[in-house]
LUMVOMI-609921 format. One record per residue (C-alpha): residue in three letters; x, y, z. Coordinates in steps of 0.05 Angstrom, whole numbers, padded with zeros to 5 digits, always signed. Layout:
N
AlaXYZ;...
//
This chain:
508
Met-01088-02236+02086;Lys-01112-02294+02044;Lys-01069-02355+02062;Leu-01079-02400+02000;Ala-01055-02390+01930;Tyr-01111-02388+01879;Ile-01099-02456+01850;Ala-01089-02485+01919;Ala-01154-02453+01938;Leu-01194-02485+01881;Gly-01163-02552+01903;Ala-01181-02541+01974;Met-01253-02522+01958;Leu-01262-02585+01916;Gly-01237-02626+01976;Leu-01173-02646+01939;Gly-01108-02667+01976;Ser-01048-02618+01976;Cys-00992-02620+01928;Asp-00922-02592+01928;Asp-00904-02519+01906;Leu-00976-02491+01902;Asp-00951-02422+01889;Gln-00924-02439+01823;Tyr-00968-02433+01758;Pro-00991-02496+01728;Thr-00950-02524+01670;Val-00973-02574+01624;Glu-00926-02622+01589;Val-00967-02683+01579;Ser-01026-02701+01530;Ser-01092-02673+01546;Asp-01123-02747+01562;Lys-01071-02747+01621;Val-01086-02679+01645;Tyr-01161-02687+01647;Ala-01157-02758+01671;Ser-01173-02739+01745;Leu-01203-02686+01782;Glu-01139-02669+01814;Ser-01101-02656+01750;Ser-01159-02616+01723;Val-01160-02563+01777;Gly-01101-02525+01752;Val-01131-02518+01683;Leu-01196-02488+01713;Ala-01157-02442+01756;Gln-01123-02415+01693;Cys-01193-02398+01670;Tyr-01210-02362+01731;Met-01143-02325+01742;Ser-01140-02298+01669;Phe-01186-02239+01688;Val-01133-02207+01732;Thr-01066-02230+01712;Thr-01024-02211+01651;Gly-01009-02284+01638;Asn-01052-02343+01630;Gly-01017-02400+01663;Ala-00944-02410+01646;Asn-00955-02377+01579;Asp-01009-02341+01544;Leu-01015-02315+01471;Ser-00963-02264+01485;Ile-01007-02208+01467;Gly-00976-02159+01516;Gly-01007-02103+01554;Glu-01047-02102+01617;Ala-01097-02156+01649;Leu-01166-02156+01628;Leu-01194-02124+01693;Arg-01152-02060+01690;Ser-01170-02056+01614;Leu-01243-02064+01628;Phe-01236-02012+01680;Asn-01207-01962+01631;Leu-01263-01977+01578;Gln-01321-01979+01627;Glu-01303-01923+01674;Gly-01245-01883+01642;Thr-01291-01862+01582;Thr-01345-01833+01628;Asp-01363-01782+01681;Ala-01334-01826+01734;Ile-01257-01815+01722;Ala-01210-01761+01705;Tyr-01138-01791+01692;Thr-01074-01756+01711;Trp-01032-01803+01670;Leu-01061-01789+01604;Ser-01003-01795+01558;Gly-00962-01841+01599;Asp-01011-01897+01597;Lys-01042-01876+01529;Leu-01112-01859+01562;Asp-01121-01790+01529;Tyr-01160-01826+01472;Leu-01207-01856+01521;Thr-01211-01792+01565;Tyr-01228-01750+01503;Asn-01277-01804+01474;Asn-01235-01802+01406;Trp-01210-01872+01403;Asp-01196-01911+01342;Ala-01184-01984+01317;Asn-01114-01984+01339;Asp-01127-01965+01411;Gln-01086-02009+01456;Trp-01138-02015+01512;Cys-01193-02034+01463;Lys-01144-02088+01434;Tyr-01125-02116+01504;Val-01197-02123+01523;Trp-01216-02161+01457;Tyr-01156-02209+01459;Arg-01157-02222+01528;Cys-01233-02242+01530;Tyr-01218-02291+01473;Val-01157-02319+01509;Thr-01203-02333+01567;Ile-01255-02363+01524;Thr-01201-02409+01488;Ser-01181-02433+01559;Cys-01252-02450+01578;Asn-01264-02483+01515;Asp-01204-02529+01518;Phe-01233-02547+01592;Ile-01302-02559+01566;Lys-01278-02603+01508;Asn-01235-02647+01551;Ala-01277-02653+01612;Ser-01345-02658+01588;Gly-01345-02733+01582;Ser-01329-02747+01655;Ser-01380-02784+01697;Asp-01355-02749+01759;Ala-01406-02701+01787;Asp-01352-02651+01811;Met-01320-02649+01742;Gln-01388-02638+01710;Asn-01400-02579+01755;Met-01332-02552+01738;Val-01352-02556+01664;Tyr-01410-02515+01681;Glu-01368-02462+01715;Ala-01325-02458+01654;Arg-01385-02449+01610;Phe-01404-02393+01661;Leu-01337-02356+01653;Arg-01343-02365+01575;Ala-01407-02331+01578;Leu-01384-02277+01624;Ser-01325-02265+01573;Leu-01371-02261+01515;Ser-01415-02214+01553;Tyr-01360-02163+01554;Ile-01350-02171+01478;Leu-01424-02162+01465;Asp-01427-02100+01511;Leu-01361-02065+01487;Phe-01361-02084+01413;Gly-01434-02101+01399;Lys-01410-02159+01353;Gly-01355-02213+01347;Val-01341-02285+01339;Ile-01368-02342+01382;Pro-01313-02394+01390;Thr-01339-02460+01424;Glu-01305-02526+01444;Asp-01325-02550+01374;His-01278-02505+01339;Ala-01206-02516+01331;Ile-01161-02472+01377;Gly-01132-02413+01340;Asp-01184-02416+01286;Ala-01179-02345+01255;Asn-01233-02350+01206;Leu-01297-02357+01248;Pro-01361-02326+01223;Glu-01380-02257+01249;Lys-01440-02258+01294;Ser-01485-02198+01308;Gly-01502-02171+01371;Lys-01572-02209+01373;Glu-01535-02275+01359;Ile-01486-02266+01414;Tyr-01543-02245+01461;Asp-01584-02304+01442;Tyr-01522-02352+01453;Ile-01503-02322+01519;Thr-01572-02323+01548;Ser-01587-02394+01524;Glu-01523-02420+01553;Leu-01538-02386+01621;Glu-01609-02409+01621;Glu-01586-02478+01608;Ile-01528-02485+01659;Ala-01561-02439+01715;Pro-01605-02496+01742;Leu-01550-02544+01740;Met-01497-02508+01775;Ser-01479-02516+01847;Ser-01505-02471+01901;Thr-01454-02491+01950;Val-01385-02492+01921;Ala-01342-02442+01958;Tyr-01323-02374+01936;Pro-01290-02351+01890;Arg-01319-02406+01848;Ala-01380-02389+01804;Thr-01448-02412+01830;Lys-01519-02417+01806;Gly-01529-02350+01835;Ala-01475-02322+01792;Ala-01507-02348+01730;Tyr-01576-02318+01745;Ala-01541-02252+01768;Leu-01506-02248+01700;Leu-01572-02263+01666;Ser-01607-02207+01701;Arg-01556-02161+01678;Ile-01553-02182+01605;Tyr-01632-02184+01604;Leu-01635-02113+01631;Asn-01592-02090+01569;Ser-01630-02130+01518;Lys-01655-02069+01480;Val-01586-02047+01471;Tyr-01560-02113+01456;Ala-01610-02145+01415;Gly-01664-02097+01401;Val-01715-02136+01447;Glu-01744-02117+01514;Asp-01734-02177+01562;Tyr-01747-02142+01622;Asp-01792-02198+01646;Lys-01736-02246+01640;Cys-01690-02197+01676;Val-01741-02198+01736;Thr-01747-02273+01733;Ala-01669-02285+01736;Ala-01661-02235+01792;Glu-01709-02268+01832;Asn-01682-02337+01820;Cys-01615-02306+01845;Glu-01647-02278+01906;Lys-01676-02348+01921;Glu-01602-02370+01930;Gly-01601-02337+01999;Tyr-01552-02276+01989;Val-01565-02218+02034;Leu-01546-02145+02034;Glu-01492-02124+02082;Ser-01509-02082+02143;Lys-01499-02008+02137;Asp-01443-02011+02192;Asp-01405-02060+02151;Tyr-01421-02037+02079;Trp-01347-02012+02071;Lys-01323-02083+02084;Leu-01352-02101+02016;Phe-01296-02063+01981;Gly-01236-02079+02032;Ala-01181-02130+02034;Asp-01223-02177+02072;Asn-01282-02173+02023;His-01273-02247+02010;Lys-01306-02258+02076;His-01367-02220+02052;Ala-01379-02265+01994;Gly-01414-02329+01976;Ala-01474-02363+02005;Gly-01511-02317+02054;Lys-01470-02259+02039;Glu-01476-02199+01989;Ile-01420-02213+01936;Ile-01442-02263+01890;Phe-01383-02267+01841;Ala-01317-02230+01841;Phe-01250-02229+01807;Tyr-01198-02258+01859;Val-01141-02211+01878;Asp-01086-02227+01931;Ala-01026-02188+01949;Asp-00983-02251+01962;Tyr-01009-02303+01911;Cys-01046-02264+01855;Met-01009-02202+01849;Thr-01030-02149+01794;Trp-01018-02074+01786;Gly-01088-02076+01755;Ala-01152-02099+01790;Thr-01167-02062+01853;Thr-01095-02042+01863;Gly-01106-01998+01801;Ile-01165-01968+01833;Ile-01138-01959+01908;Cys-01069-01938+01892;Gly-01094-01899+01832;Phe-01137-01851+01872;Ala-01087-01844+01928;Pro-01038-01785+01929;Asn-00969-01800+01963;Thr-00992-01773+02031;Gly-00996-01801+02094;Val-01064-01786+02111;Ile-01100-01815+02051;Asn-01050-01876+02050;Asp-01072-01892+02123;Leu-01144-01880+02102;Leu-01136-01931+02046;Gly-01088-01982+02080;Ile-01031-01976+02032;Ala-00960-01953+02036;Ser-00961-01903+01979;Gly-01007-01880+01923;Trp-01000-01865+01851;Ser-01043-01799+01842;Ser-01066-01827+01773;Leu-01144-01824+01786;Arg-01191-01767+01803;Ala-01267-01761+01802;Asn-01302-01714+01755;Lys-01348-01666+01788;Ala-01404-01687+01744;Phe-01398-01756+01783;Thr-01388-01731+01855;Asp-01448-01685+01847;Leu-01490-01748+01850;Phe-01465-01757+01924;Ser-01495-01695+01953;Glu-01542-01723+02002;Thr-01507-01718+02070;Asp-01546-01775+02105;Asp-01527-01826+02050;Leu-01466-01867+02075;Arg-01442-01871+02003;Ser-01430-01796+02004;Thr-01376-01805+02057;Tyr-01335-01847+02012;Trp-01298-01788+01982;Trp-01238-01746+02004;Asn-01225-01674+01985;Gly-01163-01663+02029;Asn-01200-01617+02078;Gly-01205-01563+02025;Asp-01141-01574+01988;Trp-01172-01608+01932;Ser-01219-01573+01881;Gln-01284-01611+01864;Leu-01272-01586+01792;Val-01225-01619+01747;Ser-01206-01563+01700;Ile-01138-01582+01677;Glu-01123-01652+01641;Asp-01064-01690+01668;Glu-01065-01652+01737;Pro-01064-01696+01799;Thr-01080-01636+01849;Gln-01154-01630+01826;Gly-01215-01669+01833;Trp-01242-01715+01894;Ile-01210-01778+01913;Ser-01255-01843+01924;Thr-01243-01883+01984;Lys-01296-01934+01967;Phe-01246-01988+01950;Asn-01193-01997+02002;Asn-01137-02045+02027;Asn-01165-02049+02100;Leu-01178-02113+02141;Asp-01245-02123+02174;Asp-01214-02100+02240;Gly-01200-02030+02206;Thr-01124-02040+02202;Gly-01091-02032+02134;Asp-01063-02094+02098;Val-01000-02052+02087;Arg-00935-02085+02063;Asp-00888-02040+02031;Ala-00884-01986+01978;Asn-00885-02032+01916;Thr-00940-02082+01944;Thr-01005-02094+01912;Cys-01076-02098+01943;Ser-01118-02151+01966;Ala-01190-02129+01956;Asp-01227-02173+01905;Glu-01265-02137+01849;Pro-01339-02151+01861;Ile-01369-02166+01789;Leu-01439-02194+01809;Arg-01467-02166+01877;Leu-01537-02172+01902;Ala-01547-02098+01903;Glu-01534-02096+01832;Val-01585-02153+01820;Lys-01637-02116+01860;Leu-01623-02052+01820;Asn-01630-02092+01754;Lys-01696-02120+01779;Ala-01721-02052+01800;Glu-01706-02018+01735;Ala-01738-02075+01696;Leu-01802-02070+01740;Tyr-01799-01994+01727;Arg-01795-02006+01648;Gln-01854-02052+01654;Gly-01896-01997+01688;Lys-01894-02032+01757;Thr-01871-01967+01793;Gly-01898-01988+01862;Asp-01859-02053+01858;Ala-01798-02020+01833;Lys-01797-01965+01885;Ala-01800-02019+01936;Val-01737-02049+01915;Phe-01701-01981+01906;Asp-01722-01962+01975;Glu-01690-02028+02003;Ile-01623-02009+01971;Arg-01629-01936+01998;Asn-01650-01957+02070;Arg-01592-01997+02078;Val-01544-01932+02068;Gly-01587-01886+02105;Ala-01613-01851+02043;Thr-01684-01818+02038;Thr-01738-01853+02004;Asn-01773-01789+01985;Tyr-01750-01784+01913;Thr-01780-01781+01844;Leu-01776-01846+01808;Asp-01754-01831+01739;Asp-01699-01845+01691;Asp-01652-01791+01718;Phe-01661-01820+01791;Ile-01651-01896+01767;Leu-01583-01875+01732;Ala-01559-01832+01787;Glu-01575-01885+01838;Arg-01537-01939+01800;Gly-01480-01889+01798;Arg-01480-01884+01873;Glu-01489-01958+01888;Leu-01444-01986+01833;Ala-01388-01934+01828;Tyr-01324-01968+01797;Glu-01355-02033+01792;Leu-01346-02035+01714;Val-01419-02017+01692;Arg-01419-01942+01685;Arg-01411-01940+01609;Thr-01458-01994+01602;Asp-01511-01955+01642;Leu-01499-01889+01604;Val-01506-01924+01539;Arg-01572-01957+01561;Phe-01598-01889+01587;Asn-01577-01853+01523;Lys-01528-01808+01561;Phe-01464-01831+01527;Gly-01449-01820+01451;Gly-01497-01780+01407;Asp-01534-01717+01415;Val-01549-01728+01491;Asn-01562-01672+01545;Tyr-01507-01697+01593;Asn-01436-01674+01599;Trp-01377-01681+01643;Glu-01306-01650+01646;Phe-01268-01663+01580;Lys-01323-01705+01549;Gly-01311-01703+01472;Gly-01241-01668+01488;Ala-01275-01603+01511;Ala-01258-01575+01577;Ser-01333-01569+01599;Gly-01353-01629+01556;Lys-01387-01641+01492;Asn-01426-01690+01453;Phe-01386-01742+01416;Glu-01410-01787+01357;Ala-01463-01840+01370;Phe-01426-01894+01337;Arg-01377-01896+01399;Asn-01430-01927+01438;Val-01389-01987+01416;Phe-01316-01996+01410;Pro-01279-02014+01344;Ile-01261-02084+01325;Pro-01183-02081+01333;Ser-01151-02068+01265;Asp-01103-02130+01279;Glu-01166-02173+01284;Leu-01195-02148+01220;Ala-01131-02166+01184;Ala-01129-02234+01213;Asn-01205-02253+01206;Ser-01230-02230+01136;Asn-01303-02253+01159;Leu-01303-02193+01212;Thr-01322-02122+01187;Gln-01312-02060+01225;Asn-01364-02024+01267;Ala-01397-01969+01230;Gly-01364-01898+01237;Tyr-01296-01926+01252;
//
């Protein structure tokens, strides 16, 4: 169990003294010059920037946009539209449009992601604007952290929508008429921001704060997708960013402790000298949410004692199953990752043949609510989970580097990196290095870490006339192609009405 509230944790990491009632959200009832007058009073504002990824409110109040937190919404767009997930709460959670790949500009989940990313950006901009003038070194590093969080939020806009607006600290809060920026313009802005702040960021601030390694890790991901985002091939920059991240001293977890990366104590496996570089903080006591990893762990679990005990929870939701097309990637028996599935000892079919059916499909046990000693962090039937959601992990950085090397024709160097990832989990290194292997390997290693759709798009396996199907893709039981324009999501109709400078993505 994590003992500190998130806001208290940030204060403790900065070496600040304690204050009363740390479990309360920060409320601001004084002018900004007073709020940002000291490091102590600024911590709560920065905490809001961090917590906005996993909570439905941003501090005491947000813009009242309703809906789910960003992390759960990201999961639905990044995993729920792909081969990785079969939902059993289709109509109840309005997920049928995502599952059948026929969403439109009024889809609620698209709206949640768009607005919550920009709410986070607004909070970051306020912090950057008001704290940048400080001569205090700790305060300046917090500004770099806010700039990182802003870049991360914009990277989701770029990846999912292909274009948008770029609010900065120089714009008035709530300006609804910002100019539209193309994918190339957003790509250039994010990469230039990260390249500028990465060398300046701290390598030593304590988890869950963003470090120099996090900036380089995010750069490696964005550069890997440069052809999709901006029509350029910055694979050399991807390799450089990945290697700069590796120089920060992160290490892959051992095979025996691999499962701990996704459990309730995974904060102990993050930070300097560990594998998790940056994660969205989740805590069953102080940062409670039905989204985040709670949605993954309880979502996969049926309400049976065996699986509940296995996952360290009191009860499950039976809302998620894995498609056979995805579990087929995990056929190698010696690969540790192939053991992170449960099929009820024959009671569960691999094949999801009926929509909205909780008795079909395999269950993922990758994310769990177990402590490092193997006991479950179980409270009661209504509690939430404590596993943080890894957003940037050394394994992904290495996979990014390996793929970029492969794209540059450096197959020997690429294979050496892939072998390192596979040796860690006991998988064979006897394989054919090609596009199909790389996509499958990323699926095995990064399952449910919010990159599956991104990977499918990059490998031309998502929208368009592609040769890859999964159950109910495109609304057909055995799967069928859907339109290529759906490689990006629509700009929410509400936003088009509010900002006349924005145009809808083609096809919608």
